[in-house]
N, C-alpha and C positions, 0 to 999 in steps of 0.2 A: 598409441599417439596417432596424430591426424596425418594423412598421406598430405603433401605439400599442395597439390593443387587444390585440396578443398579449401584448406586454410587461406591460400591466397585469394581464391576466389570470394571467400567469406569476406575478407576484409576489404577487397574492392568496392562490394556492392553494399557493404554496411553504412548507410546513411544517418540512422539517428539510434540513440540509446536513451532510454529513461528510467528513473527509479521512481516506483510508486510505493508510498507508505499506506497499506491498508491493515484493517485491524488483523489480519493473520500473519502478517509480516510485511517485509518490503520486498516488491517484486521488480524485476529488471525486464524491461521491454526491449527487445531489439528490432530493428526493421532494416531488411535488405531491399534496395530497389535497383534493378538492373535498368539504366535509362535507354540502352540499345535495345533490350529483349522485352522491356516492360515487366519484367520478372518482380514478384512481390513476394517475400517471405517474412513472417513475423513469428520471432521466438518468445515463449514467455518463461523466464527463469531456465533460459539455454534449451527449451523444448519446443520444437517446432509446432505452431499452431494452425499457421496458414501456408501455403506454398503454391503459387500460381507461376508457371515457368513462363507463360508467353501470354502477354497483354497488348492488345492493340493501342488502348489508351493508357496514356502515362499517367494522367490526372485521375484523382477518384478518392475512394476510402476503402479501408479495410475495418470490420468490426469484429470483435473477439472478445472473450470473457477471461478475467483475471481473478486469481485466488480462490479461497475456500468458499466466499460468499458470491462467487460468480459474477463479479462486478464487470459491467458493460464498459468496454474501451473501444474507442476509434481512433485511427489514424488517418488523418486529412493528408493528402498529396495535392498540393497546388503548384502550378508553373509560376515562378516569379517573373524571369524573363528568360528569352531564348531556350537554353539548356538548364537552366537553373530551377531548382524545386525546394519547395518548403514544405516540411513535415510537421503537422501538429497533432499532439495526443490530446484528446477528451477523454474524461472519465464520467460516466453517467451524465453525458451531454454537455458538461462544463469543460472549460479549459483546464489542463492541470493545475495551474495556478488558482484559478479560482475555486476548484475542487480542493486544494489542499488548504487554501485559506477557510474554507467553509468547515472542512474536515476538524481543523485545530480549535474551532469553536464547539464541536460536538463530541470530540473525544479527548481522553486524557492518555498520555503515554508515558510509562515508566520502564528503566532498564535496571534489572537488579542482577547483582553476582551471588551465586549460592552455590556451595559445594562445588566451586571450581567452574561452574557454567553459568552462562549469561542468559538472562529471561527478558523477554521483553513483554510486559504487561499493558494492555490497552483496555480502556473503558470506554465504552459508547454509551454515551450520558443520556441519550433518547430513550434507549432499551433497557439500560443498566446491564448490558451483557459484557463480560470480560473474557477477553482473549488473552492466552499465553502461550508465546511462541507456536501461533499458528492454530491453536486447538480453542474452541469453546469451552470454558470452563464451568463444572458445575458450581452454583453459588447458592448461598442461604443468606437471606436478608433480614436483619432484625433493626428494630426501633430501639435507640437509645436517647438518653435526655435531650442531647443537642441535635440529633439528627438521625441519620440511618447508618447502618454498617452493613457492608456487603461481604460476607466470609468466604473464602476459597483456600484451596492448600496448593501449594507448590512442593513437589517431594513430601518431606515431611514437616514443611514448615507452614506455620499458620499465617495466613495472609488476610487484610480485610482493608476494604476501600471506606473510608469513612466520608459522608457528604454531610456538610454543615452549613447552614446559610451563613452567608457573609455579613448578613444586615445592611448590605447596600445593594440598591435595586439593580444598579449597571453590573455588578460581579454576579449577581445571583448566587449559586451553590458553590460552594469551594470542595474539591474532591481530594483527599490526600491517601496514599497508599502505605499501610502499616505492615511490616513483616518482621515477625519475631518481636513486636513491641519497639520498633524503631520505624522512623518515617524515612520514606525514599523519596529524593527529589526527584520532580516530573521533568521529563525532556522534551524539547519542542523538536519536530522532526521538520 
């Protein structure tokens, strides 16, 4: 168990928490900012990434990496008024909101329940990489009559992502995940 001074100190200086959905999972970013000492601490998934105990300047930025693909993240610290500060997170140089909007266009995400376990499957449409619970999967692609199938397995279950042209230019290609011959609904993160 944590000693009380630590948990108390952590709570007083914790100024921002973000959840960032990447291909290898949803990562929690926590930021502590001590406005008297200028202390800055960044945690990714509970692990300390950056610690600066004493900073003369209270504004500025901290840059670090998140997740298996070492995605670049930056926390910007701006003074709003007097002693109030604003904290914004950028992912790959875009605001979190912009990054996630763009991501929803370039990835598909499914969550499935197999053998009493939850699996989060993500397709990166530009590379056709498939991720499952944080690992990039071995896949085999094949052409079929109406499109392509990207096969992989989860445990002893056969899975494939089927890519079919929608016939509509705006929608482009529709991807669906089939596990043990049944279609899994897509989730929007």
